[in-house]
C-alpha positions in Angstrom: 5.4 -12.8 -1.5 9.0 -13.7 -2.5 11.6 -11.6 -0.9 13.4 -8.9 -2.9 16.7 -9.7 -4.3 19.4 -7.8 -2.4 21.9 -5.5 -4.1 20.1 -4.9 -7.4 18.5 -1.5 -7.0 21.9 0.3 -7.1 22.7 -1.7 -10.2 19.5 -0.4 -11.8 20.7 3.1 -11.4 23.7 2.4 -13.7 21.1 2.5 -16.5 19.8 5.9 -15.4 19.1 7.0 -19.0 15.6 8.0 -20.1 14.3 6.3 -23.2 10.8 6.4 -24.6 8.8 3.3 -23.9 8.0 1.2 -27.0 4.4 0.7 -25.7 2.2 3.1 -23.9 -0.7 2.4 -21.6 -2.9 2.2 -24.7 -1.5 -1.3 -25.2 -2.9 -2.3 -21.8 -6.3 -0.9 -22.8 -6.2 -2.8 -26.0 -5.2 -6.0 -24.3 -8.0 -5.8 -21.7 -10.7 -5.0 -24.2 -9.6 -7.7 -26.6 -9.3 -10.2 -23.7 -12.8 -9.4 -22.4 -14.2 -9.7 -25.9 -12.5 -13.0 -26.4 -13.8 -14.3 -23.0 -17.4 -13.3 -23.8 -17.2 -14.9 -27.3 -15.8 -18.2 -26.0 -18.4 -18.5 -23.2 -21.2 -17.5 -25.6 -20.1 -20.1 -28.1 -19.9 -22.9 -25.5 -23.4 -22.0 -24.2 -24.8 -22.0 -27.8 -23.1 -25.4 -28.4 -24.7 -26.8 -25.3 -28.1 -25.7 -26.5 -28.4 -22.7 -24.1 -29.8 -20.4 -26.8 -32.9 -19.2 -25.0 -31.3 -17.1 -22.3 -30.8 -13.3 -22.1 -27.0 -13.7 -22.4 -27.4 -15.4 -25.8 -28.9 -12.1 -27.3 -27.2 -9.5 -25.1 -23.6 -10.7 -24.7 -22.4 -10.3 -28.3 -23.1 -6.5 -28.4 -20.5 -6.2 -25.6 -18.0 -8.2 -27.5 -18.5 -6.2 -30.7 -18.2 -2.9 -28.7 -15.0 -4.0 -26.9 -13.3 -5.0 -30.2 -14.2 -1.7 -31.8 -13.0 0.3 -28.7 -9.8 -1.8 -28.7 -9.1 -1.0 -32.3 -9.2 2.7 -31.5 -6.0 2.1 -29.4 -4.2 0.6 -32.4 -5.1 3.5 -34.6 -4.0 5.9 -31.9 -0.6 4.2 -31.4 0.2 3.4 -35.1 -1.0 6.8 -36.3 -1.0 5.5 -39.8 -4.2 3.6 -40.6 -2.8 2.9 -44.1 -0.2 0.5 -42.5 -3.0 -1.6 -41.1 -4.9 -1.6 -44.4 -1.7 -2.6 -46.2 -1.1 -5.3 -43.6 -4.6 -6.7 -44.0 -4.3 -6.9 -47.8 -0.8 -8.2 -48.1 0.1 -9.5 -44.6 0.0 -13.1 -45.7 3.0 -12.6 -48.1 5.3 -13.3 -45.2 2.7 -14.5 -42.8 5.1 -16.6 -40.7 7.4 -13.8 -39.8 5.4 -12.0 -37.0 2.4 -12.5 -34.8 1.1 -9.0 -35.7 0.3 -10.2 -39.2 -1.9 -12.9 -37.9 -3.6 -10.3 -35.6 -4.2 -7.9 -38.5 -5.9 -10.7 -40.4 -7.7 -12.6 -37.7 -8.9 -9.9 -35.3 -11.0 -8.1 -38.0 -12.5 -11.5 -38.9 -13.3 -12.0 -35.2 -15.1 -8.7 -35.2 -17.0 -9.5 -38.3 -18.0 -12.9 -36.9 -19.2 -11.4 -33.6 -21.2 -8.8 -35.6 -22.9 -11.4 -37.8 -23.7 -13.8 -35.0 -25.1 -10.8 -33.0 -27.9 -10.6 -35.6 -28.2 -14.4 -36.0 -28.9 -14.6 -32.2 -32.0 -12.3 -32.6 -35.5 -13.5 -33.2 -35.9 -13.4 -37.0 -39.5 -12.3 -37.0 -38.8 -9.4 -34.7 -35.8 -8.4 -36.8 -37.8 -8.5 -40.0 -40.6 -6.4 -38.5 -38.1 -3.9 -37.3 -36.5 -3.6 -40.7 -39.8 -3.4 -42.5 -40.8 -0.3 -40.5 -37.8 1.7 -41.7 -37.9 4.2 -44.6 -36.8 2.8 -47.9 -33.2 4.3 -48.0 -32.5 3.4 -44.4 -34.1 -0.1 -44.9 -31.4 -1.0 -47.5 -28.6 0.2 -45.3 -29.9 -1.7 -42.2 -30.6 -4.8 -44.2 -27.0 -4.8 -45.4 -25.6 -4.2 -41.9 -27.8 -7.0 -40.5 -26.7 -9.2 -43.4 -30.3 -10.1 -44.1 -30.2 -12.4 -41.0 -34.0 -12.8 -40.8 -34.0 -14.8 -44.1 -31.6 -17.6 -43.1 -30.6 -19.1 -39.8 -27.3 -20.9 -40.2 -27.0 -21.7 -36.5 -30.1 -23.9 -36.8 -28.2 -26.4 -39.0 -26.1 -28.8 -36.8 -23.1 -29.1 -39.1 -22.9 -25.4 -39.9 -23.5 -24.5 -36.3 -20.5 -26.7 -35.2 -18.2 -25.0 -37.7 -19.4 -21.5 -36.8 -19.1 -22.0 -33.1 -15.7 -23.7 -33.5 -14.4 -20.6 -35.4 -15.9 -18.4 -32.6 -14.1 -20.3 -29.9 -10.7 -20.3 -31.7 -10.9 -16.6 -32.6 -12.0 -15.8 -29.1 -9.1 -17.6 -27.6 -6.8 -15.9 -30.1 -8.2 -12.5 -29.2 -7.7 -13.0 -25.5 -4.2 -14.4 -26.0 -2.9 -12.2 -28.8 -1.4 -9.3 -26.8 0.5 -11.8 -24.6 1.9 -13.6 -27.7 2.7 -10.2 -29.2 4.8 -9.3 -26.1 6.5 -12.7 -26.2 8.0 -11.7 -29.6 9.5 -8.4 -28.4 13.2 -8.5 -27.7 15.1 -6.9 -24.8 12.4 -7.4 -22.1 13.1 -10.7 -20.4 9.8 -10.9 -18.4 7.9 -10.8 -21.7 9.6 -13.7 -23.3 7.6 -16.4 -21.6 4.2 -18.1 -22.2 3.1 -17.4 -18.6 1.7 -14.0 -19.4 -0.3 -15.6 -22.3 -2.0 -17.9 -19.8 -2.6 -15.0 -17.4 -4.1 -12.8 -20.1 -6.3 -15.7 -21.4 -7.7 -16.7 -18.1 -8.3 -13.2 -16.8 -10.1 -12.6 -20.0 -12.3 -15.6 -19.5 -12.9 -14.7 -15.9 -13.7 -11.1 -17.0 -16.0 -12.4 -19.7 -18.0 -14.4 -17.1 -18.1 -11.3 -14.9 -19.7 -9.4 -17.7 -22.3 -12.0 -18.1 -23.1 -11.4 -14.4 -22.8 -7.6 -14.5 -23.3 -6.4 -18.0 -26.1 -8.6 -19.3 -28.6 -7.7 -16.6 -28.0 -4.0 -17.2 -28.5 -4.3 -20.9 -31.6 -6.4 -20.3 -32.9 -3.6 -18.1 -32.2 -1.0 -20.8 -33.7 -3.0 -23.6 -36.7 -4.8 -21.9 -37.3 -2.8 -18.8 -36.6 -5.7 -16.4 -33.6 -7.3 -14.7 -32.4 -10.7 -15.7 -30.9 -13.1 -13.3 -27.6 -14.5 -14.3 -27.1 -18.3 -14.3 -25.0 -19.7 -11.5 -22.6 -21.4 -13.9 -20.8 -18.0 -14.4 -20.0 -18.0 -10.7 -18.0 -21.2 -11.2 -16.4 -20.0 -14.4 -15.1 -16.9 -12.6 -13.8 -19.0 -9.7 -12.0 -21.6 -11.8 -10.4 -19.0 -14.1 -9.4 -16.7 -11.3 -7.8 -19.6 -9.3 -5.8 -20.7 -12.4 -4.7 -17.2 -13.1 -3.5 -16.7 -9.5 -1.5 -19.9 -9.6 0.2 -19.1 -12.8 0.9 -15.5 -11.8 2.3 -16.3 -8.4 4.4 -19.2 -9.6 5.8 -17.1 -12.4 6.9 -14.3 -10.0 8.3 -16.9 -7.6 10.3 -18.6 -10.3 11.9 -15.5 -11.8 12.8 -14.2 -8.4 14.5 -17.4 -7.2 15.5 -19.3 -10.3 15.6 -16.7 -13.1 18.7 -15.4 -14.8 20.3 -12.0 -14.0 17.9 -10.1 -16.2 14.8 -11.7 -14.8 16.0 -11.2 -11.2 16.6 -7.5 -12.0 13.0 -7.4 -13.3 11.8 -9.1 -10.1 13.5 -6.3 -8.1 11.6 -3.7 -10.2 8.2 -5.5 -9.7 8.6 -6.1 -6.0 10.1 -2.7 -5.4 8.6 0.3 -7.3 5.6 -1.7 -8.5 5.3 -3.7 -5.3 2.2 -1.8 -4.0 0.3 -2.2 -7.2 1.4 -5.9 -7.4 0.3 -6.7 -3.9 -2.9 -4.7 -3.5 -4.4 -4.3 -6.9 -3.3 -7.4 -8.7 -3.1 -10.1 -6.0 -5.5 -8.5 -3.5 -8.3 -6.7 -5.3 -8.0 -8.6 -8.5 -7.5 -12.2 -7.5 -7.4 -13.1 -3.8 -10.5 -11.1 -2.7 -12.7 -12.3 -5.6 -11.7 -15.9 -5.0 -12.5 -15.6 -1.3 -15.9 -13.9 -2.1 -16.7 -16.6 -4.6 -15.8 -19.4 -2.2 -17.4 -18.0 1.0 -20.4 -16.3 -0.6 -21.2 -19.1 -3.0 -23.6 -18.9 -6.0 -26.6 -18.3 -3.7 -25.4 -14.8 -2.8 -25.5 -12.7 -6.0 -24.0 -9.6 -4.3 -20.8 -11.6 -3.6 -20.6 -12.8 -7.2 -21.2 -9.2 -8.5 -18.5 -7.7 -6.2 -16.1 -10.5 -7.2 -16.8 -9.7 -10.8 -15.9 -6.1 -10.3 -12.6 -7.1 -8.6 -11.8 -9.5 -11.4 -12.3 -6.8 -14.0 -10.1 -4.4 -12.0 -7.4 -7.0 -11.5 -7.4 -8.0 -15.2 -6.4 -4.4 -16.1 -3.9 -4.1 -13.2 -2.0 -7.2 -14.2 -1.7 -5.9 -17.7 -0.5 -2.6 -16.4 2.2 -4.3 -14.3 3.4 -6.6 -17.1 3.4 -3.8 -19.7 4.8 -0.8 -17.8 6.9 -2.8 -15.3 8.4 -4.9 -18.0 9.6 -1.8 -19.8 10.8 0.0 -16.7 14.3 -1.5 -16.3 15.4 -1.9 -19.9 13.8 1.0 -21.7 13.3 3.7 -19.0 15.7 3.2 -16.1 15.2 6.8 -14.9 11.5 7.0 -15.2 10.0 3.8 -13.7 9.7 5.3 -10.2 7.4 8.0 -11.3 5.4 6.7 -14.2 2.5 8.9 -15.3 0.7 8.6 -18.6 0.7 11.8 -20.7 -2.5 13.7 -21.6 -2.9 12.0 -25.0 -2.9 8.6 -23.4 -5.4 9.7 -20.8 -7.6 11.2 -23.5 -7.7 8.0 -25.5 -8.2 6.0 -22.3 -11.3 8.1 -21.6 -12.5 7.5 -25.2 -12.1 3.8 -24.6 -14.1 3.8 -21.5 -16.9 5.8 -23.1 -17.0 3.5 -26.1 -16.9 0.4 -24.0 -19.8 1.6 -21.9 -22.0 3.4 -24.4 -21.8 1.1 -27.5 -23.3 -2.0 -25.8 -26.1 0.2 -24.4 -26.7 1.8 -27.8 -26.9 -1.6 -29.5 -29.2 -3.0 -26.8 -31.6 -0.1 -27.4 -31.4 -0.3 -31.2 -31.6 -4.1 -31.6 -35.1 -5.6 -31.9 -35.3 -7.2 -28.5 -39.0 -7.4 -27.9 -40.4 -7.5 -24.4 -42.2 -10.7 -25.1 -39.0 -12.3 -26.3 -37.2 -11.3 -23.1 -39.9 -12.7 -20.8 -40.0 -15.9 -22.9 -36.2 -16.1 -22.5 -36.5 -16.0 -18.7 -39.4 -18.4 -18.5 -37.7 -20.9 -20.8 -34.5 -20.7 -18.8 -36.4 -21.4 -15.6 -38.3 -24.3 -17.2 -35.0 -25.8 -18.5 -33.5 -25.4 -15.1 -36.5 -27.2 -13.5 -36.2 -29.9 -16.1 -32.6 -30.5 -15.4 -33.2 -30.6 -11.6 -36.1 -33.1 -12.1 -33.9 -35.3 -14.3 
């Protein structure tokens, strides 16, 4: 850990004037949920591109991505408090589209949600989906057919050229969703630690690592709810988690080291804040629980020990939120709230919306897994096909 720059804490107290922070903790919630959704979408699209379309994760991962985007949008509505501004931005945002990253977000993130929603139905067995819709009452049948976009009648992912275009769009939008909050902070003035692409890389790779962790932790739970049996995650997610966590650790530590030793005056003041008031969170929850411990578990435990991979996944999810908390709240501490950074506590409104986020993020995937036509035979076929493909690869 780089040493604390001496003589700066007294200088911080010269700015001992309380100002309201421009971003609340809801932005960290939004950043985490969008990052995880983007990570899930990118990994799902790569698996589909490689032909791995017969695994439980192919049918059960996208409900999590859809739910996380919806829960993340709740934070935007809570902070903006004027949904009409978002609607206006969506309709007319391209008039001056090159002036702010938020205009790209208003356009592309709803498109990302729509693409995840559509591919969620495209990933289902068409015969099972058609039988499910046929059993519904007539008024409800029309509504569900529209919501499912009549996906049992056509399978665009079965056409090679169309599949390549769809999956490319999914990967690009997933990377944008995971990176968007970091790019957004880069364009904010007056907070020196935000004006760097390092946080974009940290957000992107913690989102990818968290997405792989949800393939390990979330997909088996949804498989159990929907089909009554546990699925076994593929070992490739172990290595995705490890690679992304190692890269995020390197970028994060080198970033902190650079601003502490070679940054300008504003960045060195910020280093004092991070290693001082936020030092405990930085050391234990970001570096320890969120990065170092998961990396050690993944290295020592290996893919043959599922418990080590699962515990590492929980640590990565925790660290992905902790690093966003430190960057968001710590970044605003010096410049915007010099008197309040030592005792930051979110107000009751933020805690209420954070609780709503957690409920939506946990309940919506479970609800979709129970409602979607995932037949028991399909699930067993998925597992058997995955085993046969693995055996074939080993034999080859």
